[in-house]
Backbone as CSV, one residue per row, in Angstrom:
resi,resn,N_x,N_y,N_z,CA_x,CA_y,CA_z,C_x,C_y,C_z
1,MET,46.862,20.688,2.570,46.779,20.099,1.423,45.645,19.169,1.372
2,ARG,44.909,18.957,0.084,43.695,18.164,0.183,43.951,17.206,-0.864
3,HIS,45.061,16.351,-0.717,45.272,15.046,-1.692,44.183,14.256,-1.463
4,ASN,43.798,13.779,-2.588,42.903,12.772,-2.720,41.555,12.988,-1.826
5,LYS,41.242,13.930,-1.686,39.877,14.331,-0.824,39.116,14.692,-1.671
6,LYS,38.123,14.039,-2.122,37.198,14.693,-3.101,35.728,14.139,-2.788
7,ARG,34.665,14.893,-3.199,33.378,14.759,-2.846,32.504,15.291,-4.112
8,ILE,31.407,14.762,-4.091,30.556,15.246,-5.360,29.977,16.183,-4.647
9,GLN,30.162,17.448,-4.940,29.790,18.703,-4.679,28.181,18.959,-4.653
10,LEU,27.496,18.579,-5.866,26.094,18.799,-5.934,26.036,20.364,-6.429
11,ASN,26.978,21.084,-6.828,26.599,22.514,-6.980,25.973,23.275,-5.759
12,ARG,26.559,22.934,-4.327,26.018,23.515,-3.416,26.956,23.945,-2.459
13,PHE,26.940,24.798,-1.607,27.857,25.190,-0.554,27.979,24.266,0.661
14,SER,28.823,24.303,1.465,28.893,23.078,2.439,27.904,22.772,3.161
15,SER,27.036,24.054,4.044,25.867,23.797,4.854,24.707,23.126,3.888
16,TRP,24.597,23.642,2.680,23.465,23.242,2.135,23.690,21.652,1.477
17,HIS,25.220,21.410,1.123,25.228,20.107,0.705,25.303,19.080,1.777
18,LYS,25.630,19.681,3.132,25.484,18.505,4.403,24.041,18.343,4.644
19,ALA,23.238,19.154,4.518,21.694,19.210,4.722,21.081,18.155,3.498
20,THR,21.561,18.408,2.386,21.062,17.587,1.164,21.415,16.086,1.566
21,MET,22.645,15.743,1.751,22.960,14.389,2.325,22.184,13.836,3.629
22,LYS,22.081,14.565,4.470,21.300,14.192,5.689,19.783,13.983,5.225
23,SER,19.365,14.635,4.784,18.028,14.731,4.229,17.603,13.406,3.654
24,LEU,18.468,13.073,2.571,18.489,11.716,1.603,18.529,10.549,2.564
25,VAL,19.746,10.643,3.426,19.838,9.578,4.248,18.744,9.125,5.136
26,ARG,18.002,10.314,5.748,16.881,9.891,6.653,15.887,9.460,5.909
27,ASN,15.491,10.032,4.769,14.486,9.553,4.015,14.575,8.009,3.532
28,LEU,15.782,7.736,3.353,16.158,6.345,2.650,15.921,5.303,4.018
29,ILE,16.309,5.786,5.269,15.920,5.062,6.449,14.334,4.980,6.751
30,ILE,13.704,5.911,6.562,12.257,6.088,6.894,11.278,5.274,6.014
31,HIS,11.838,5.379,4.456,11.016,4.898,3.275,11.776,3.615,2.723
32,GLU,12.932,3.337,2.849,13.737,2.277,2.545,13.699,2.330,0.758
33,SER,13.422,3.558,0.394,13.501,3.715,-0.986,13.126,5.284,-1.267
34,VAL,14.046,5.844,-2.145,13.829,7.390,-2.222,14.054,7.609,-4.023
35,LYS,13.213,8.269,-4.563,13.197,8.512,-5.735,14.046,9.997,-5.932
36,THR,15.479,9.771,-6.655,16.251,11.308,-6.694,17.086,11.208,-7.812
37,THR,17.982,11.953,-8.176,18.955,11.997,-9.419,20.001,10.969,-9.050
38,LEU,20.427,10.636,-10.193,21.834,9.819,-10.052,22.947,10.301,-9.523
39,HIS,23.450,11.561,-9.423,24.396,12.350,-8.675,24.359,12.127,-7.463
40,ARG,22.896,12.691,-6.934,22.650,12.677,-5.458,22.840,11.174,-4.826
41,ALA,22.434,10.170,-5.511,22.436,8.837,-5.112,23.786,8.407,-4.906
42,LYS,24.726,8.771,-5.725,26.092,8.478,-5.822,26.760,9.252,-4.686
43,ALA,26.173,10.370,-4.421,26.848,11.234,-3.362,26.431,10.479,-1.992
44,VAL,25.235,10.307,-1.887,24.898,9.504,-0.672,25.082,8.181,-0.290
45,LYS,25.609,7.524,-1.415,25.764,6.089,-1.277,26.758,5.692,-0.038
46,SER,27.686,6.345,-0.002,28.840,5.914,0.955,28.332,6.406,2.223
47,LEU,27.728,7.520,2.383,27.217,7.787,3.692,26.037,6.862,4.490
48,ALA,25.249,6.404,3.529,24.259,5.354,4.045,24.964,4.038,4.041
49,GLU,25.741,3.621,3.546,26.597,2.386,3.868,27.369,2.462,4.771
50,ASN,27.842,3.555,5.254,28.734,3.583,6.623,27.577,3.744,7.680
51,LEU,26.730,4.430,7.758,25.630,4.265,8.640,24.875,2.705,8.741
52,ILE,24.929,1.913,7.783,24.452,0.412,8.042,25.463,-0.312,8.611
53,ALA,26.790,0.082,8.320,27.945,-0.542,8.806,27.854,-0.372,10.359
54,LEU,27.834,0.765,10.844,27.570,1.011,12.166,26.352,0.338,12.816
55,ALA,25.351,0.208,12.054,24.114,-0.225,12.605,24.556,-1.873,12.870
56,LYS,25.408,-2.444,11.953,25.757,-3.804,12.273,26.574,-4.088,13.446
57,ALA,27.472,-3.181,13.692,28.491,-2.918,14.771,27.613,-3.053,16.176
58,ASN,26.372,-2.220,16.202,25.466,-2.216,17.439,26.171,-1.866,18.684
59,THR,27.124,-0.784,18.602,27.704,-0.615,20.079,27.466,0.961,20.421
60,LEU,27.591,1.274,21.582,27.209,2.809,21.980,27.821,3.661,21.107
61,SER,29.085,3.571,20.951,29.996,4.387,20.231,29.386,4.460,18.724
62,ALA,28.967,3.477,18.323,28.385,3.458,17.007,27.193,4.274,16.738
63,LYS,26.152,4.191,17.727,24.864,4.710,18.140,25.232,6.418,17.982
64,ARG,26.327,6.655,18.928,26.502,7.898,18.925,26.808,8.800,17.575
65,ASP,27.690,7.869,16.822,28.076,8.204,15.635,26.961,8.676,14.669
66,ALA,26.049,7.660,14.660,24.944,7.638,13.883,23.917,8.793,14.261
67,PHE,23.902,9.060,15.474,23.096,10.350,16.021,23.653,11.634,15.581
68,LYS,25.014,11.716,15.445,25.748,12.866,14.870,25.390,13.092,13.432
69,ILE,25.155,11.892,12.683,24.601,12.386,11.251,23.004,12.237,11.178
70,LEU,22.321,11.602,11.797,20.952,11.644,11.800,20.320,12.625,12.388
71,GLY,20.657,12.743,13.678,20.092,13.910,14.501,18.650,13.725,15.091
72,ASP,18.110,12.308,15.137,16.839,11.863,15.648,17.317,10.415,16.378
73,HIS,16.504,10.323,17.758,16.815,9.290,18.394,16.079,8.087,17.583
74,LYS,14.805,8.663,17.375,13.977,7.510,16.676,14.632,7.010,15.382
75,LEU,15.100,7.691,14.651,15.738,7.133,13.441,16.891,6.229,13.680
76,VAL,17.706,6.524,14.833,18.910,5.786,15.229,18.400,4.555,15.703
77,SER,17.133,4.503,16.451,16.468,3.115,16.910,16.088,2.233,15.937
78,VAL,15.427,2.937,14.788,14.921,2.159,13.523,16.295,1.562,12.948
79,LEU,17.387,2.285,12.768,18.524,1.882,12.082,19.080,0.758,12.733
80,PHE,19.174,0.891,14.031,20.229,-0.451,14.791,18.999,-1.405,15.299
81,SER,17.805,-1.212,15.293,16.822,-2.474,15.647,16.211,-2.949,14.249
82,GLU,15.936,-2.333,13.494,15.333,-3.041,12.157,16.406,-3.309,10.876
83,ILE,17.059,-2.363,10.679,17.857,-2.137,9.327,19.230,-3.073,9.625
84,GLY,20.023,-2.801,10.941,21.081,-3.340,11.024,20.955,-4.866,11.108
85,PRO,20.251,-5.563,11.812,20.130,-6.953,11.882,19.732,-7.489,10.665
86,ARG,18.891,-6.683,9.626,18.555,-7.357,8.256,19.860,-7.539,7.361
87,PHE,20.996,-6.947,7.869,22.034,-6.859,6.975,23.151,-7.467,7.426
88,SER,22.989,-8.223,8.712,24.045,-8.773,9.353,24.603,-10.123,8.715
89,LYS,24.293,-10.535,7.728,25.023,-11.541,6.723,25.827,-11.066,5.813
90,ARG,25.303,-9.868,5.179,25.977,-9.308,4.022,27.165,-8.318,4.508
91,VAL,28.073,-8.615,3.668,29.472,-7.646,4.015,29.542,-6.634,3.355
92,GLY,28.847,-6.113,2.124,28.831,-4.733,1.622,27.657,-4.739,0.554
93,GLY,27.547,-3.492,-0.079,26.276,-3.551,-1.067,25.049,-3.404,-0.375
94,TYR,24.778,-2.533,0.518,23.703,-2.245,1.207,22.434,-1.610,0.468
95,THR,22.901,-0.842,-0.628,22.181,-0.176,-1.496,22.361,-0.297,-2.713
96,ARG,21.180,0.146,-3.380,21.431,-0.078,-5.137,20.458,1.144,-5.827
97,THR,20.927,1.448,-6.976,20.286,2.552,-7.634,19.474,1.792,-8.832
98,ILE,18.418,2.027,-9.225,17.631,1.542,-10.457,17.338,2.643,-11.128
99,SER,17.721,2.593,-12.418,17.491,3.606,-13.285,16.055,3.771,-13.711
100,LEU,15.730,5.035,-13.731,14.298,5.395,-14.433,14.512,6.099,-15.688
101,SER,13.970,7.374,-15.832,14.083,7.882,-17.189,14.739,9.459,-16.832
102,LYS,15.003,9.993,-17.736,15.486,11.428,-17.616,14.419,12.147,-17.172
103,ARG,14.731,13.090,-16.463,13.690,14.353,-16.078,13.574,15.221,-17.212
104,ARG,12.341,15.715,-17.501,11.806,16.421,-18.404,12.316,17.817,-18.623
105,GLY,12.353,18.606,-17.161,13.106,19.751,-17.109,14.513,20.034,-17.585
106,ASP,15.248,19.446,-16.905,16.751,19.565,-16.962,17.506,18.135,-17.436
107,ASP,16.604,17.300,-17.915,17.293,15.911,-18.587,18.114,15.331,-17.597
108,ALA,18.029,15.248,-16.271,18.856,14.795,-15.159,18.308,13.091,-15.197
109,GLN,19.088,12.422,-15.073,19.005,11.039,-14.771,18.396,10.727,-13.567
110,VAL,17.050,10.253,-13.464,16.071,9.933,-12.265,16.442,8.502,-11.796
111,VAL,16.651,8.124,-10.640,16.807,6.717,-10.231,16.011,6.666,-8.877
112,ILE,15.924,5.309,-8.798,15.392,4.914,-7.426,16.360,4.466,-6.484
113,PHE,16.745,5.033,-5.331,18.118,4.665,-4.492,17.210,3.933,-3.429
114,GLU,17.689,2.380,-3.179,16.911,1.729,-2.169,17.795,0.955,-1.547
115,LEU,17.396,0.506,-0.151,18.151,-0.621,0.230,18.029,-1.935,-0.565
116,THR,18.938,-2.812,-0.539,18.764,-4.125,-1.316,17.666,-4.992,-0.405
117,GLU,18.008,-5.012,1.010,17.051,-5.911,1.554,15.836,-5.119,2.339
118,LYS,14.615,-5.439,1.692,13.493,-4.530,2.191,12.723,-5.405,3.400
119,LYS,11.985,-4.499,4.016,11.134,-5.268,4.993,10.147,-6.080,4.390
120,VAL,9.809,-7.195,4.806,8.849,-8.016,3.869,7.508,-7.977,4.888
121,LYS,6.575,-7.547,4.182,5.229,-7.433,4.666,4.599,-8.546,4.525
122,PRO,3.844,-8.935,5.767,3.158,-10.315,5.721,1.679,-10.009,4.719
123,LYS,1.354,-11.082,3.918,0.411,-11.087,2.968,-1.008,-11.071,3.907
124,LYS,-2.033,-10.502,3.379,-3.226,-10.488,4.195,-3.982,-11.680,3.779
125,ILE,-4.323,-12.325,4.898,-5.216,-13.548,4.702,-6.827,-13.313,4.252
126,LYS,-7.215,-14.139,3.327,-8.505,-13.811,3.016,-9.658,-14.315,3.634
127,LYS,-10.616,-13.664,4.084,-11.742,-14.058,5.070,-12.424,-15.154,4.416
128,ALA,-12.630,-16.147,5.383,-13.568,-17.294,4.928,-14.948,-17.042,4.608
129,LYS,-15.466,-17.730,3.844,-16.886,-17.377,3.232,-17.814,-17.781,4.244
130,ASP,-18.905,-17.123,4.082,-20.021,-17.338,5.178,-20.612,-18.457,5.068
131,ALA,-21.272,-18.940,6.201,-21.744,-20.438,6.156,-22.922,-20.542,5.223
132,SER,-23.695,-19.389,4.988,-24.790,-19.608,4.179,-24.230,-19.896,2.552
133,ALA,-23.181,-19.284,2.338,-22.659,-19.481,0.970,-21.869,-20.836,0.872
134,LYS,-21.739,-21.653,1.779,-21.162,-23.088,1.587,-22.404,-23.922,1.320
135,PRO,-21.921,-24.767,0.321,-23.192,-25.805,-0.152,-23.611,-26.660,1.084
136,HIS,-24.678,-26.993,1.289,-24.961,-28.100,2.281,-25.058,-29.550,1.746
137,ALA,-24.687,-30.443,2.586,-24.525,-31.726,2.018,-25.757,-32.412,1.698
138,ASP,-26.769,-31.986,2.467,-28.281,-32.786,1.993,-28.984,-32.225,0.982
139,LYS,-28.413,-31.093,0.249,-28.950,-30.586,-1.075,-28.492,-31.609,-2.309
140,THR,-29.531,-31.352,-3.186,-28.828,-32.102,-4.494,-28.059,-31.164,-5.117
141,GLU,-27.176,-31.473,-6.110,-26.590,-30.626,-6.932,-27.210,-29.621,-7.833
142,ALA,-28.511,-29.791,-8.368,-29.247,-29.218,-9.048,-29.847,-27.953,-8.163
143,ALA,-30.199,-28.096,-6.797,-30.653,-27.166,-6.056,-29.473,-26.067,-5.562
144,GLN,-28.367,-26.682,-5.541,-27.118,-25.933,-5.261,-26.791,-25.002,-6.386
145,LEU,-26.992,-25.519,-7.655,-26.809,-24.738,-8.836,-27.707,-23.673,-8.779
146,GLU,-29.171,-23.827,-8.654,-30.041,-22.790,-8.625,-29.952,-21.797,-7.525
147,GLU,-29.257,-21.952,-6.498,-29.079,-20.909,-5.422,-27.908,-20.369,-5.887
148,ALA,-26.937,-20.796,-6.406,-25.883,-20.214,-7.024,-26.156,-19.013,-8.039
149,VAL,-26.975,-19.464,-8.961,-27.435,-18.737,-10.078,-28.433,-17.481,-9.487
150,GLU,-29.161,-17.820,-8.520,-30.009,-16.824,-7.693,-29.208,-15.576,-7.188
151,GLU,-27.895,-16.103,-6.484,-27.232,-15.406,-5.911,-26.309,-14.369,-6.679
152,LYS,-26.068,-14.971,-7.816,-25.173,-14.098,-9.130,-26.291,-12.918,-9.603
153,LYS,-27.485,-13.327,-9.861,-28.503,-12.490,-10.410,-28.610,-11.327,-9.551
154,SER,-28.898,-11.801,-7.984,-28.967,-10.661,-7.074,-27.781,-9.525,-6.995
155,ILE,-26.644,-10.161,-7.232,-25.185,-9.506,-6.962,-25.300,-8.649,-8.410
156,ALA,-25.622,-9.311,-9.563,-25.485,-8.668,-10.824,-26.363,-7.526,-10.994
157,GLU,-27.416,-7.278,-10.637,-28.644,-6.455,-10.838,-28.638,-5.491,-9.810
158,PRO,-28.068,-4.332,-10.417,-27.895,-3.083,-9.360,-29.183,-2.333,-9.448
159,VAL,-29.326,-1.719,-8.241,-30.735,-0.965,-8.080,-30.619,0.430,-8.711
160,VAL,-31.317,0.666,-9.840,-31.137,1.779,-10.398,-32.319,2.992,-9.867
161,LYS,-31.945,3.922,-9.393,-33.002,5.163,-8.950,-32.968,5.912,-9.962
162,GLU,-34.274,6.468,-10.425,-34.529,7.181,-11.630,-34.457,8.779,-10.853
163,ARG,-33.629,9.652,-11.642,-33.559,10.919,-11.296,-34.569,11.864,-12.146
164,ALA,-35.004,12.960,-11.397,-35.813,13.808,-11.858,-35.274,14.542,-13.089
165,PRO,-35.972,14.721,-14.209,-35.095,15.423,-15.216,-34.804,16.869,-14.788
166,ILE,-33.671,17.047,-15.480,-33.061,18.586,-14.778,-33.396,19.492,-16.141
167,ALA,-33.782,20.572,-15.806,-34.051,21.426,-16.858,-32.708,22.238,-17.363
168,GLN,-32.557,21.826,-18.553,-31.347,22.148,-19.147,-31.320,23.476,-19.974
169,LYS,-30.483,24.183,-19.936,-30.644,25.367,-20.838,-30.345,25.005,-22.058
170,PRO,-30.703,25.931,-23.185,-30.385,25.654,-24.545,-28.779,25.960,-24.824
171,PRO,-28.322,24.883,-25.578,-27.019,24.977,-25.706,-26.261,26.435,-26.295
172,LYS,-25.575,27.041,-25.892,-25.057,28.554,-26.691,-24.112,28.132,-27.698
173,LYS,-24.282,28.889,-28.710,-22.913,28.545,-29.972,-22.136,28.977,-29.303
174,PHE,-20.760,28.412,-29.729,-19.397,29.140,-29.233,-19.032,30.199,-29.500
175,LEU,-19.494,30.787,-30.564,-19.032,32.034,-30.952,-20.111,33.116,-30.483
176,GLY,-21.129,32.806,-30.057,-22.218,33.447,-29.395,-21.770,34.570,-28.299
177,GLY,-20.976,34.033,-27.509,-20.564,35.119,-26.298,-19.523,35.739,-26.823
178,ILE,-18.613,35.157,-27.527,-17.415,36.107,-27.896,-17.851,37.177,-29.074
179,ARG,-18.636,36.979,-29.963,-19.262,37.954,-30.879,-19.694,39.203,-30.032
180,SER,-20.395,38.868,-29.146,-21.037,40.101,-28.333,-19.871,41.005,-27.774
181,ILE,-18.841,40.281,-27.417,-17.750,41.126,-26.782,-17.054,41.988,-27.816
182,PHE,-16.573,41.429,-29.001,-16.134,41.954,-30.091,-16.761,42.509,-31.280
183,LYS,-18.367,42.719,-31.020,-19.094,43.059,-31.830,-18.827,44.762,-32.169
184,LYS,-18.982,45.081,-33.297,-18.633,46.453,-33.780,-20.224,47.043,-34.435
185,LYS,-20.593,48.111,-34.428,-21.756,48.437,-34.994,-21.719,48.274,-36.484
186,SER,-20.726,48.112,-37.038,-20.627,48.086,-38.561,-20.658,46.449,-39.095
187,ASP,-20.402,45.525,-37.946,-20.349,44.262,-38.337,-21.727,43.593,-38.741
188,SER,-21.810,42.801,-39.681,-22.722,42.268,-40.347,-22.914,40.615,-39.434
189,LEU,-22.336,40.393,-38.893,-22.219,38.962,-38.321,-23.122,38.995,-37.071
């Protein structure tokens, strides 16, 4: 008997259902965010959270269990080295769904299914300006302003190259081509 053993079927037979779940979990680990339907996100949520709980345990048996689901050693190493330590202080709630809109074709609710804690990307440091752009201390303020105005003029004035005139064909009337196709001898048009 299958008492209290329910799952979201997603209108698929078993192997197809399993492949869909694995694919969504893999993409979640790789990209940390997946755009999918609400029902698929609900179906994958428990599997994704179980994988992250395994990653927090960080044992050999946990890695083997994760490999059974993911089927790729690189993904298992990413899961255990990057994602697991990120959620070490969190007890649960490793994923979230953010509602977008309804899909036009079948009116399915589309969501973004993502990890709650994402990898922080370092901000790019702006390059320092050239030494020539820095004002010199020995020049007066008026000379500095003149140089700044000259630099702006040189930047603002783009070099425009003149093109040779292109010989253009006279514009055809719209109905000109169509009339010749449908023209009959008796038409006065």
